[in-house]
VEXFI-121131 format. One record per residue: x, z, y of N, C-alpha, C, O in turn; residue number from 0; chain. Coordinates in steps of 0.05 Angstrom, whole numbers, plus 5000, padded with zeros to 4 digits. Atoms other than C-alpha are relative to their C-alpha. Example, Ala and Ser with C-alpha at 12.3 -4.5 7.8 and 13.67 -1.06 7.14 Angstrom:
# VEXFI-121131
+------+------+------+-------+-------+-------+------+------+------+------+------+------+-----+--------+
| n_px | n_pz | n_py | ca_px | ca_pz | ca_py | c_px | c_pz | c_py | o_px | o_pz | o_py | num | chaine |
+------+------+------+-------+-------+-------+------+------+------+------+------+------+-----+--------+
| 5018 | 5000 | 4976 |  5246 |  5156 |  4910 | 5018 | 5000 | 5024 | 5039 | 5013 | 5024 |   0 |      A |
| 4984 | 4999 | 4976 |  5273 |  5143 |  4979 | 4985 | 5014 | 5022 | 4995 | 5018 | 5044 |   1 |      A |
+------+------+------+-------+-------+-------+------+------+------+------+------+------+-----+--------+
This chain:
# VEXFI-121131
+------+------+------+-------+-------+-------+------+------+------+------+------+------+-----+--------+
| n_px | n_pz | n_py | ca_px | ca_pz | ca_py | c_px | c_pz | c_py | o_px | o_pz | o_py | num | chaine |
+------+------+------+-------+-------+-------+------+------+------+------+------+------+-----+--------+
| 4982 | 4998 | 5017 |  4663 |  9691 |  7376 | 4989 | 5013 | 4982 | 5002 | 5012 | 4961 |   0 |      A |
| 5011 | 4988 | 5020 |  4619 |  9730 |  7336 | 4980 | 4992 | 4984 | 4963 | 5008 | 4977 |   1 |      A |
| 5012 | 5023 | 5011 |  4587 |  9668 |  7300 | 5014 | 5004 | 4965 | 5036 | 5004 | 4955 |   2 |      A |
| 4986 | 4993 | 5041 |  4591 |  9682 |  7216 | 5008 | 4973 | 4993 | 5025 | 4970 | 4977 |   3 |      A |
| 4987 | 5019 | 5010 |  4597 |  9610 |  7214 | 5023 | 4993 | 5004 | 5035 | 4980 | 4986 |   4 |      A |
| 4982 | 5007 | 4992 |  4653 |  9602 |  7257 | 5027 | 5018 | 4983 | 5050 | 5010 | 4977 |   5 |      A |
| 4984 | 4985 | 5014 |  4684 |  9658 |  7223 | 5012 | 4996 | 4979 | 5037 | 4998 | 4977 |   6 |      A |
| 4996 | 5012 | 5019 |  4674 |  9633 |  7156 | 5017 | 4970 | 5000 | 5031 | 4959 | 4982 |   7 |      A |
| 4973 | 5030 | 5005 |  4713 |  9566 |  7172 | 5025 | 5009 | 5009 | 5043 | 4993 | 5004 |   8 |      A |
| 4976 | 4994 | 4996 |  4771 |  9605 |  7201 | 5007 | 4994 | 5030 | 5031 | 4993 | 5037 |   9 |      A |
| 4994 | 5015 | 4973 |  4762 |  9580 |  7277 | 5011 | 5027 | 5011 | 5029 | 5024 | 5028 |  10 |      A |
| 4993 | 4978 | 4978 |  4773 |  9654 |  7306 | 5021 | 5011 | 4973 | 5018 | 5013 | 4949 |  11 |      A |
| 4985 | 4984 | 5014 |  4834 |  9687 |  7287 | 5003 | 5030 | 5016 | 5004 | 5031 | 5041 |  12 |      A |
| 4987 | 4980 | 4991 |  4851 |  9759 |  7297 | 5030 | 5017 | 5004 | 5045 | 5020 | 4985 |  13 |      A |
| 4967 | 5006 | 4998 |  4918 |  9778 |  7322 | 5001 | 5025 | 5019 | 4984 | 5031 | 5036 |  14 |      A |
| 4985 | 4979 | 4982 |  4961 |  9837 |  7350 | 5012 | 5006 | 5022 | 5036 | 5003 | 5025 |  15 |      A |
| 4985 | 5005 | 4971 |  4973 |  9847 |  7418 | 5012 | 5025 | 5009 | 4995 | 5042 | 5014 |  16 |      A |
| 4990 | 4984 | 4993 |  5026 |  9900 |  7439 | 4987 | 5018 | 5021 | 4989 | 5042 | 5025 |  17 |      A |
| 5013 | 4974 | 4971 |  4982 |  9920 |  7503 | 4966 | 4997 | 4992 | 4955 | 5018 | 4993 |  18 |      A |
| 5029 | 5002 | 5008 |  4910 |  9903 |  7483 | 4997 | 5004 | 4974 | 4973 | 5006 | 4968 |  19 |      A |
| 5008 | 4991 | 5033 |  4913 |  9918 |  7405 | 4990 | 4967 | 4986 | 5003 | 4946 | 4991 |  20 |      A |
| 5019 | 5009 | 5021 |  4865 |  9876 |  7358 | 4987 | 4970 | 5031 | 4968 | 4974 | 5046 |  21 |      A |
| 5018 | 5020 | 4989 |  4844 |  9810 |  7399 | 4994 | 4980 | 4987 | 5005 | 4979 | 4965 |  22 |      A |
| 5020 | 5019 | 5012 |  4800 |  9746 |  7380 | 5013 | 4976 | 5017 | 5018 | 4975 | 5041 |  23 |      A |
| 4987 | 5016 | 4987 |  4829 |  9688 |  7390 | 4994 | 4968 | 4988 | 4991 | 4969 | 4964 |  24 |      A |
| 4995 | 5029 | 5019 |  4826 |  9607 |  7368 | 5011 | 4991 | 4990 | 5033 | 4986 | 5000 |  25 |      A |
| 4977 | 5004 | 5017 |  4853 |  9585 |  7314 | 5014 | 4972 | 5002 | 5006 | 4957 | 5021 |  26 |      A |
| 4986 | 5027 | 4998 |  4897 |  9522 |  7307 | 4980 | 4982 | 4980 | 4977 | 4984 | 4955 |  27 |      A |
| 5025 | 5013 | 5025 |  4838 |  9471 |  7282 | 5021 | 4975 | 4986 | 5008 | 4959 | 4973 |  28 |      A |
| 4978 | 5014 | 5024 |  4904 |  9429 |  7245 | 4999 | 5015 | 4980 | 5007 | 5039 | 4980 |  29 |      A |
| 4993 | 4982 | 5022 |  4897 |  9444 |  7176 | 5015 | 4975 | 4983 | 5008 | 4951 | 4982 |  30 |      A |
| 4983 | 5017 | 5014 |  4953 |  9418 |  7131 | 5001 | 5019 | 4981 | 4999 | 5044 | 4981 |  31 |      A |
| 5001 | 4985 | 5034 |  4957 |  9429 |  7057 | 5020 | 5010 | 4998 | 5020 | 5033 | 4988 |  32 |      A |
| 4975 | 4996 | 5015 |  5033 |  9429 |  7049 | 5012 | 5020 | 5023 | 5034 | 5031 | 5018 |  33 |      A |
| 4987 | 4987 | 4984 |  5045 |  9468 |  7115 | 4981 | 5018 | 5017 | 4971 | 5008 | 5037 |  34 |      A |
| 5027 | 4978 | 4994 |  4994 |  9526 |  7132 | 5015 | 5007 | 5026 | 5040 | 5007 | 5028 |  35 |      A |
| 4997 | 4985 | 4979 |  4995 |  9556 |  7199 | 5005 | 5023 | 5012 | 4987 | 5040 | 5013 |  36 |      A |
| 4992 | 4966 | 4999 |  5029 |  9616 |  7223 | 4999 | 5001 | 5029 | 5004 | 4982 | 5044 |  37 |      A |
| 5009 | 4993 | 4978 |  5010 |  9657 |  7282 | 5034 | 5018 | 5009 | 5038 | 5036 | 4992 |  38 |      A |
| 4989 | 4989 | 4999 |  5075 |  9685 |  7313 | 4995 | 5016 | 5025 | 5004 | 5038 | 5020 |  39 |      A |
| 5005 | 4987 | 4980 |  5057 |  9713 |  7378 | 4972 | 4999 | 5007 | 4958 | 4979 | 5002 |  40 |      A |
| 5033 | 4997 | 4980 |  4985 |  9740 |  7419 | 4994 | 4980 | 5021 | 5013 | 4973 | 5035 |  41 |      A |
| 5003 | 5010 | 4982 |  4954 |  9699 |  7463 | 5016 | 5020 | 5026 | 5025 | 5042 | 5019 |  42 |      A |
| 4987 | 4981 | 4977 |  4987 |  9733 |  7538 | 4974 | 5000 | 5014 | 4955 | 4985 | 5016 |  43 |      A |
| 5015 | 4981 | 4986 |  4955 |  9779 |  7575 | 4983 | 4975 | 5032 | 4995 | 4953 | 5035 |  44 |      A |
| 5010 | 5010 | 4966 |  4916 |  9747 |  7650 | 5021 | 5011 | 5020 | 5024 | 5034 | 5028 |  45 |      A |
| 4983 | 5000 | 4980 |  4972 |  9731 |  7696 | 5027 | 5008 | 4986 | 5045 | 5016 | 5001 |  46 |      A |
| 4970 | 4982 | 5006 |  5035 |  9756 |  7644 | 5017 | 4978 | 5011 | 5033 | 4986 | 5027 |  47 |      A |
| 4973 | 5020 | 4987 |  5079 |  9685 |  7664 | 4992 | 4994 | 5016 | 4993 | 4970 | 5021 |  48 |      A |
| 4999 | 5021 | 4974 |  5056 |  9679 |  7729 | 5029 | 4995 | 5014 | 5037 | 4976 | 5027 |  49 |      A |
| 4973 | 5001 | 4988 |  5123 |  9694 |  7750 | 5017 | 4984 | 4998 | 5028 | 4974 | 5017 |  50 |      A |
| 4989 | 5026 | 5016 |  5159 |  9645 |  7706 | 4987 | 4976 | 5010 | 4999 | 4955 | 5012 |  51 |      A |
| 5005 | 5027 | 4993 |  5120 |  9596 |  7729 | 4999 | 4990 | 5029 | 4999 | 4966 | 5034 |  52 |      A |
| 4999 | 4996 | 4972 |  5120 |  9607 |  7801 | 5032 | 4988 | 5000 | 5040 | 4965 | 5005 |  53 |      A |
| 4974 | 5010 | 5006 |  5191 |  9605 |  7790 | 5011 | 4976 | 4999 | 5027 | 4965 | 5014 |  54 |      A |
| 4984 | 5023 | 5006 |  5200 |  9549 |  7752 | 4983 | 4970 | 5016 | 4989 | 4946 | 5012 |  55 |      A |
| 5010 | 5020 | 4972 |  5150 |  9510 |  7816 | 5017 | 5003 | 5019 | 5009 | 4993 | 5040 |  56 |      A |
| 4981 | 4994 | 4981 |  5211 |  9531 |  7858 | 4993 | 5016 | 5025 | 4998 | 5009 | 5048 |  57 |      A |
| 5002 | 4980 | 4989 |  5187 |  9594 |  7884 | 5027 | 5021 | 4996 | 5041 | 5026 | 4976 |  58 |      A |
| 4970 | 4985 | 5010 |  5243 |  9641 |  7902 | 4983 | 5029 | 4989 | 4960 | 5035 | 4995 |  59 |      A |
| 5012 | 4974 | 5008 |  5231 |  9711 |  7868 | 4986 | 5017 | 5018 | 4965 | 5030 | 5016 |  60 |      A |
| 5007 | 4981 | 4975 |  5225 |  9746 |  7928 | 4977 | 4998 | 5011 | 4964 | 5017 | 5018 |  61 |      A |
| 5024 | 5019 | 4999 |  5169 |  9699 |  7943 | 4976 | 5018 | 4982 | 4954 | 5025 | 4989 |  62 |      A |
| 5022 | 5000 | 5030 |  5132 |  9719 |  7878 | 4999 | 5023 | 5005 | 4977 | 5034 | 5006 |  63 |      A |
| 5005 | 4965 | 5000 |  5149 |  9792 |  7889 | 4975 | 5010 | 5023 | 4959 | 5027 | 5018 |  64 |      A |
| 5015 | 4996 | 4979 |  5110 |  9792 |  7958 | 4978 | 4991 | 4990 | 4958 | 5005 | 4995 |  65 |      A |
| 5027 | 5002 | 5004 |  5056 |  9760 |  7930 | 4985 | 5019 | 4975 | 4961 | 5024 | 4976 |  66 |      A |
| 5007 | 4979 | 5010 |  5051 |  9811 |  7872 | 4993 | 5028 | 5015 | 4976 | 5043 | 5006 |  67 |      A |
| 5004 | 4982 | 4985 |  5055 |  9862 |  7924 | 4978 | 4999 | 5018 | 4968 | 5021 | 5025 |  68 |      A |
| 5025 | 5005 | 4992 |  4995 |  9829 |  7961 | 4977 | 5005 | 4984 | 4957 | 5015 | 4993 |  69 |      A |
| 5026 | 5000 | 5014 |  4952 |  9825 |  7901 | 4991 | 4971 | 5001 | 4970 | 4967 | 4990 |  70 |      A |
| 5006 | 5023 | 5006 |  4950 |  9753 |  7907 | 5004 | 4982 | 4975 | 4995 | 4959 | 4973 |  71 |      A |
| 4993 | 5005 | 5025 |  4979 |  9745 |  7833 | 4996 | 5023 | 4992 | 5001 | 5029 | 4968 |  72 |      A |
+------+------+------+-------+-------+-------+------+------+------+------+------+------+-----+--------+
């Protein structure tokens, strides 16, 4: 991500994350002249949405809590 060409082409964006500080991410590759890209949220932390995804897949909140307690997720 430190490649000067990628940075010059705007492929890398830097976003402020509340827990991680300044993070680099891949920019949206779509470039529309009348609709510029805006970045409202930084990328999630690793595992940040585990509970929501597992509950949506049918796990009970108590099962998710047990997985977290055991260090599985």
